[in-house]
C-alpha positions in Angstrom: -59.2 85.5 0.0 -59.4 87.1 2.5 -62.1 90.1 3.9 -61.4 94.0 3.7 -62.3 95.9 6.5 -61.8 99.5 6.5 -58.4 99.9 9.5 -56.4 97.5 7.0 -56.3 100.3 4.4 -52.9 101.3 4.3 -51.5 104.1 6.4 -50.8 107.1 4.7 -47.7 107.8 2.9 -45.6 110.3 1.1 -43.8 108.8 -2.5 -40.7 108.9 -1.4 -41.8 106.4 2.2 -44.0 104.4 0.1 -43.0 100.4 -0.7 -41.3 99.7 -3.7 -43.8 98.5 -6.8 -42.8 95.0 -6.7 -44.3 92.7 -9.1 -47.5 94.4 -9.4 -48.5 95.4 -13.0 -50.7 97.7 -14.5 -53.4 95.5 -16.1 -54.0 96.9 -20.2 -58.0 97.7 -20.1 -59.1 95.2 -22.2 -57.1 93.5 -19.3 -58.9 95.8 -16.4 -62.0 95.8 -18.2 -61.8 92.0 -18.8 -61.1 91.6 -14.6 -63.8 93.5 -13.5 -66.1 91.2 -16.0 -64.2 87.9 -14.4 -64.3 90.0 -10.7 -68.5 90.7 -11.1 -69.0 87.0 -11.3 -66.9 85.5 -8.9 -69.5 88.7 -6.9 -72.8 87.4 -8.1 -71.7 83.4 -6.6 -69.8 84.7 -2.9 -72.1 87.3 -2.7 -68.7 89.4 -1.5 -69.8 93.3 -3.2 -66.0 94.9 -4.3 -66.2 98.6 -5.0 -64.5 100.1 -8.2 -63.0 103.5 -8.0 -61.9 105.4 -11.0 -59.3 108.1 -11.2 -60.3 110.6 -14.6 -57.2 113.2 -14.4 -58.8 115.2 -16.7 -57.5 117.6 -20.1 -55.1 116.3 -22.7 -54.3 112.9 -21.7 -50.6 113.1 -24.1 -49.7 116.2 -22.3 -46.2 115.9 -21.1 -47.5 117.3 -18.0 -50.7 114.6 -18.1 -48.5 111.9 -18.3 -46.4 113.8 -14.7 -49.9 113.5 -12.9 -50.4 109.9 -14.2 -47.1 108.4 -13.0 -47.8 110.2 -9.6 -51.4 108.4 -9.5 -50.2 104.7 -10.4 -47.9 105.2 -7.2 -50.5 106.8 -5.3 -52.7 103.9 -5.8 -50.3 101.0 -6.1 -49.0 103.1 -1.8 -53.1 103.2 -0.6 -54.0 99.9 -1.7 -52.8 95.6 -1.5 -52.0 93.3 -3.4 -54.8 91.3 -4.1 -56.4 94.7 -5.3 -56.5 95.3 -9.2 -54.8 98.1 -10.9 -54.9 99.4 -14.6 -56.3 101.6 -17.1 -60.0 102.1 -17.4 -59.5 104.2 -20.2 -55.7 104.1 -21.7 -53.5 107.3 -20.6 -56.7 108.9 -19.4 -58.3 107.3 -16.8 -57.4 105.2 -14.0 -59.3 102.0 -12.1 -58.9 100.2 -9.0 -61.1 97.1 -7.6 -60.7 96.6 -3.9 -62.2 93.2 -3.9 -63.3 90.7 -0.9 -65.8 93.7 0.9 -67.3 93.4 4.3 -69.4 96.0 3.8 -71.2 96.7 7.0 -71.1 100.9 5.8 -70.5 101.6 2.4 -70.8 105.3 3.6 -67.4 103.8 6.2 -65.8 102.2 4.1 -65.7 104.9 0.6 -64.8 108.1 3.3 -62.3 105.7 4.0 -60.9 105.5 0.9 -61.4 108.7 -0.3 -59.5 110.4 2.5 -56.6 108.2 1.6 -56.6 108.3 -1.8 -57.3 112.4 -1.4 -54.7 112.9 0.8 -52.0 111.0 -0.9 -52.7 113.0 -3.9 -53.2 116.0 -2.5 -49.9 116.3 -0.8 -48.3 114.4 -4.2 -49.1 117.2 -6.5 -49.8 120.6 -6.8 -52.8 122.2 -6.2 -53.8 122.6 -10.0 -53.1 119.0 -11.0 -55.1 118.0 -8.0 -57.9 119.6 -8.8 -57.6 118.4 -12.3 -58.4 114.9 -10.7 -61.5 112.7 -10.5 -62.9 110.4 -8.4 -65.7 108.6 -8.6 -66.8 105.5 -6.8 -69.1 102.4 -8.5 -70.0 100.1 -5.8 -71.4 95.9 -7.0 -73.9 94.8 -7.0 -75.3 98.4 -8.5 -78.5 100.2 -6.8 -80.6 99.6 -9.7 -82.4 103.0 -10.4 -85.7 102.9 -12.6 -86.3 106.3 -12.3 -83.4 107.9 -15.0 -84.6 107.4 -18.5 -81.2 106.4 -20.0 -79.6 103.7 -18.0 -80.5 102.1 -14.8 -77.5 100.5 -14.3 -74.5 102.0 -13.4 -72.6 102.1 -16.8 -69.4 102.2 -14.8 -69.3 98.4 -13.6 -70.4 97.1 -17.2 -67.5 98.7 -19.6 -67.2 94.4 -21.2 -70.8 94.7 -22.2 -70.6 98.5 -23.8 -68.1 98.3 -25.1 -67.7 94.4 -26.7 -65.3 94.4 -28.7 -64.2 91.9 -31.1 -68.4 91.8 -31.5 -69.1 94.8 -32.4 -69.7 94.3 -36.1 -71.8 91.3 -35.9 -73.8 93.2 -33.2 -74.2 95.4 -36.0 -75.4 93.5 -38.5 -77.2 91.7 -36.3 -79.1 95.4 -35.9 -79.0 95.1 -39.7 -81.1 91.7 -39.6 -83.5 93.0 -37.4 -84.3 96.0 -38.8 -84.6 94.4 -42.5 -86.2 91.4 -41.2 -89.4 93.5 -38.7 -89.7 95.5 -42.2 -90.6 93.2 -43.8 -92.5 91.5 -41.5 -94.4 94.2 -40.9 -95.6 94.6 -44.4 -95.7 90.9 -45.2 -98.3 90.6 -41.9 -100.2 92.9 -42.7 -103.3 91.9 -43.3 -103.0 89.4 -40.5 -102.0 92.5 -38.3 -105.9 94.2 -39.5 -107.6 90.2 -39.1 -106.4 89.8 -35.4 -107.6 94.1 -35.0 -110.5 93.2 -36.0 -111.2 90.6 -33.9 -110.0 92.0 -30.9 -112.3 95.1 -31.4 -115.3 92.3 -31.7 -115.3 90.5 -29.5 -114.5 92.2 -25.9 -114.3 96.1 -25.8 -110.8 98.3 -24.5 -107.7 99.2 -27.9 -106.1 96.9 -30.3 -103.4 96.8 -28.4 -102.1 96.1 -24.9 -98.8 98.4 -24.0 -96.6 97.1 -20.9 -93.9 98.6 -19.2 -90.8 96.4 -19.5 -87.4 96.4 -18.9 -84.6 96.1 -22.3 -81.1 95.7 -22.0 -78.9 97.8 -19.0 -82.3 98.3 -17.3 -83.7 100.9 -19.4 -87.2 101.4 -20.3 -89.4 100.7 -22.9 -93.1 100.8 -23.5 -93.8 97.0 -25.0 -96.6 96.3 -27.4 -98.9 93.6 -27.4 -102.2 92.1 -29.5 -104.5 92.3 -26.4 -105.9 89.3 -25.3 -107.6 90.3 -21.7 -110.4 92.2 -20.8 -109.6 96.3 -20.5 -109.2 97.3 -16.9 -107.5 94.6 -14.9 -105.7 94.3 -11.5 -102.3 92.4 -12.1 -101.6 91.5 -8.9 -102.4 88.1 -9.3 -99.8 88.0 -11.7 -97.1 89.6 -9.7 -98.0 86.9 -7.1 -97.4 83.6 -9.4 -94.6 85.5 -10.9 -92.5 86.9 -7.7 -92.8 83.6 -6.9 -91.9 81.5 -9.5 -88.4 83.7 -9.1 -88.3 82.9 -5.3 -89.0 78.7 -7.1 -91.8 78.5 -4.6 -94.6 78.5 -7.6 -96.6 75.4 -8.8 -97.5 74.6 -11.9 -100.6 74.8 -13.4 -102.5 72.7 -15.9 -101.2 73.4 -19.0 -101.4 72.4 -23.4 -98.8 70.1 -24.4 -97.7 69.6 -21.5 -98.3 66.5 -19.3 -97.2 67.3 -15.6 -98.0 71.2 -16.0 -96.7 74.6 -16.8 -94.7 77.4 -15.0 -97.9 80.0 -15.5 -100.7 81.0 -14.8 -103.7 79.0 -16.5 -106.8 80.1 -15.5 -107.0 83.4 -15.6 -110.6 85.1 -15.7 -108.6 88.7 -16.9 -107.5 86.5 -20.9 -110.6 86.5 -23.1 -111.7 83.3 -25.1 -110.2 85.4 -28.6 -106.9 86.2 -26.4 -106.9 82.3 -25.3 -106.1 82.0 -28.9 -103.8 84.5 -29.8 -101.6 83.0 -27.0 -101.8 79.3 -27.4 -100.3 80.5 -30.8 -98.5 82.6 -29.4 -100.5 85.4 -32.3 -101.0 88.5 -29.8 -96.0 88.7 -29.7 -96.4 89.7 -33.1 -96.9 93.8 -32.7 -92.7 93.6 -31.0 -91.8 93.8 -35.0 -92.9 97.7 -33.8 -90.4 97.1 -30.8 -88.1 95.4 -32.8 -88.0 98.0 -35.7 -87.2 100.5 -33.2 -84.3 99.4 -31.6 -86.2 98.2 -28.8 -86.2 94.6 -29.0 -84.6 91.8 -31.2 -86.0 89.7 -33.2 -83.7 86.3 -30.8 -82.6 87.3 -27.1 -84.4 86.8 -23.8 -87.5 87.8 -23.1 -88.0 91.3 -21.5 -88.7 91.8 -17.7 -91.1 93.5 -16.2 -89.9 95.9 -13.2 -91.9 94.3 -10.9 -89.7 91.3 -11.6 -86.7 93.2 -11.5 -86.8 93.8 -8.0 -86.9 90.5 -7.2 -84.5 89.3 -9.1 -81.2 87.5 -7.4 -77.2 89.7 -8.9 -77.4 86.5 -10.9 -79.9 86.0 -12.8 -79.6 90.1 -13.8 -77.5 89.4 -16.5 -80.6 88.1 -18.7 -80.9 92.0 -18.8 -77.5 93.2 -19.0 -75.6 91.3 -21.6 -78.0 90.5 -24.5 -81.4 92.7 -25.4 -84.6 91.7 -25.1 -86.7 89.5 -28.8 -89.3 87.6 -29.6 -88.3 84.5 -29.7 -84.8 82.5 -28.2 -83.4 79.8 -26.5 -86.4 79.4 -23.9 -88.7 79.3 -26.5 -87.6 77.3 -28.5 -86.1 74.4 -25.6 -88.7 74.7 -22.9 -91.0 77.8 -22.8 -93.2 77.5 -19.1 -92.5 74.1 -19.0 -88.7 74.8 -17.1 -88.1 77.0 -13.7 -87.0 80.4 -14.1 -83.2 80.1 -13.2 -83.6 77.3 -15.8 -84.9 79.9 -18.4 -82.3 82.3 -16.7 -79.7 79.6 -17.6 -80.6 79.4 -21.5 -80.7 83.1 -21.5 -77.1 83.6 -20.2 -76.0 81.1 -22.2 -77.3 82.9 -25.4 -75.8 85.4 -24.0 -72.5 83.8 -24.1 -72.3 81.6 -26.9 -74.6 84.3 -29.9 -73.4 84.0 -32.9 -75.6 84.7 -36.8 -75.7 81.6 -37.2 -77.3 80.8 -33.2 -80.0 83.3 -34.5 -81.5 82.4 -37.6 -81.7 78.8 -35.7 -83.5 80.1 -33.0 -85.6 81.6 -36.1 -85.8 78.5 -37.7 -87.0 76.9 -35.1 -89.4 78.7 -33.3 -91.9 78.4 -35.6 -92.1 74.2 -34.9 -92.4 75.5 -31.6 -95.6 77.2 -32.0 -97.0 74.9 -33.7 -96.4 72.3 -30.8 -97.4 74.5 -27.9 -95.5 72.8 -25.7 -95.5 75.2 -22.3 -97.7 77.4 -24.7 -100.9 78.9 -22.8 
């Protein structure tokens, strides 16, 4: 695909002077959102960004006046875009979208200014003053810059309409949430004696709180506080872990000797921060049990990718981000039952993406049934 440069945008035209629309079509809402999803994946591989422009008419989309405005906006979008760009309904009858693909971005501000000027001038020329004031334009670059200062969605959710509105999977996901709530509630009830025993053992063997609380990144980049039984001495410096994780993501980490792994594991094994009891809790995954509370809160699922640390996310490649976008984080998942710390980071991400794309309730049940055996074997655990 030919890269788009600023000077290639069509010159301003009135509706009378604009070229015929030809064979180009306005995609339906499902088709356009599917196109956005496909373009994201293409952009991940090619590393060529794209720009999504949304045009909202405001007011009552069903009124005759709104329909007149929409027809004119459709013609303007066709006249101000290339044949390789994609135009469709982001929200049927109310919001139009245009994807400008194959961008050569040396200056995002310049591209935004160019497109905004072209489209705004054409709309201003073709619409009345009242009509123009109703129209709202918004621009969204992919890859987007994630803002963890936001308590809601650090991601630019406009770029992920297919994930926010799962369509046919909606009812399955509702059932998954019901299963999470029922399973975590029952788990808390049945495991409460074990919780008390572990809590007492932690208090008796080292100073500090029973629970270890840590900020993690949930689905769509939303931060939450993940709970674990404390397995380390209190008031530790986490710099050593951060350094190793960043090397792991960059595929520069070495394997370390670990139980059940002849060639070693991709994990810190000689970590002096961990208490003797903590080593046992980690080997048996008992330190993860308090995350049942996160599941009950709706922050996690019983099955899903492991939640990322904020400094991990900062080192992710664009395609890595999909592991926390396409599925809610879980206590267990394909990574835990198929490799755990025996596999490289990229392979872990591929397992997470495989889970997200092939997800079903039966797959969740299969993973849950296989998890106890994986814990008993301890393969890749440390």
